[in-house]
C-alpha positions, 0 to 999 in steps of 0.5 A: 500500500501507498502510505503517507506518514506525518511526524517525520522520523522521531521516536514513533516515526522512525520505528514505524517507518522501518516496520512498514517498509519491511512489510513491503509498503511504499512509504512517504514521510512528511518532514518540515526539515530538509536535512531529514531527507537523507535519513528518511531515504536511508530507511527506504522511504520517500521524503516530502519536505514541506510545512504542516501549515500548508494545506495545499502541500498536504493535499498534493502529498496525500494524493493517491495514498491508500492510508494517511497517518496523522499526528500533532504535537507541540513540535508541529506548531513550529514555535519556541516554547519560551516565546510568550506570544505563541498560541500553540493551541490555535496553531495546532487546531489550524493544522487539524483544519489543514488535515481535513482540507487535504483529505477532502481534496485528495480523496483519501478514504482511510485515516489513522489519527494519533491523538492523546489521552485526555482528548475526550475532554474539552476542558480540564486537560490543559494543553491536550485540548488541541488533541480534542480540537483536532479529533472534533475537526476530523469527525466532520469529514464525510462518512465514507472516510474511515478514521481510526483514532489512537490515544496513547497515554503519557510517554515514558520519554517525557520522564527525561524532563525529570533529569534536570530537577534530579540533578539540581534538586535531588528529587522529581518534583511535580504538583501531584504524586503518591501511590495511585497507578497511572498508565504510561507508554513507550513510543515503540509500543505506539509504533507497533499498534499503528502498524497493527492497525494499518494491517487491519480492515478500516470500517467507520470510526473507531478509537483505541487507547495505547499503554505499556504499563501502569505504575504510580509516581512513587514506583517511578521514583524507585525504579528510576532511582535504582537505575541511576544509583540513587535508591532514595530518590523521591517524587516530591509534591509542591503546589500548583502555584509553586510549580507554575511560578518555577516554570514561568521563571524558567521562561516557559510560554504561559499557555504551555506552563499553565496547560501542564499544571492543569493536565498534571493536576487532573492526572493526580485526581484521576479525571484525565484517565476516566475514559481510558479505564472505560476503554482499557487496552491490553498493555504493550511490551515495554515496561517501566523497568525496561525504560528505566535502563534507557533513562539511566543511560541518558542521565549518565550522558548528561553528567 
């Protein structure tokens, strides 16, 4: 099949591209960075270099595709997370509108959309609301367009952001914590699920969550601490206001900083996961213990 992938070749895109090429598909990877073209081609895929803000470019690239895989992240907005003026939510919502226009103009009938945990909520999910917005936009496509919506939970790789506070403050610091388990996912398991869904039939509109393990903040602290040789590592909880002030002082875009605070507060209450537990998936292969070894390697590189 002729498959178009957005998202370039990052933590999900690279293993996904490798798998689909090995499975005999013709793959085109969209990237906004021309210098990624050699790496994309080295994987056996074609590169389409252009902007996600350009609906005409997307429509041309989607032309003739059997399946289009769509994703949106803060990175796709193209702004600097320290720029106080950037409205990331509006920019990414516009990308969703560009996707819709490109699908309609190109005649694509099969879509896989990588959304997110929290996308069922139109408020209380912080910056994840842009996933809710894009889901809503894509639902307005004609009924003959089949859409598989995939909602991964929090990425293990987000834990790399803990490294700075571990090194400088000796702890993981957040506005929630404790012993309540929550789901996490490896990008490798996400890529595996996407490839699996590409190989299955498309019919109507479906939704599936993706998760690898379910662990509590305190379990995460113990696992990461053991991996980096700090068995007493603690996950410490501070107030929303304290955490927000620290992020704003560090130069974060206010929309992003406030969005993280709101999202994490609802991780702590469990509200973010209510729909996940109503539609709980089979867990993937990569467990926290496996990721902890990767975390330790990155942690040591930054010594």
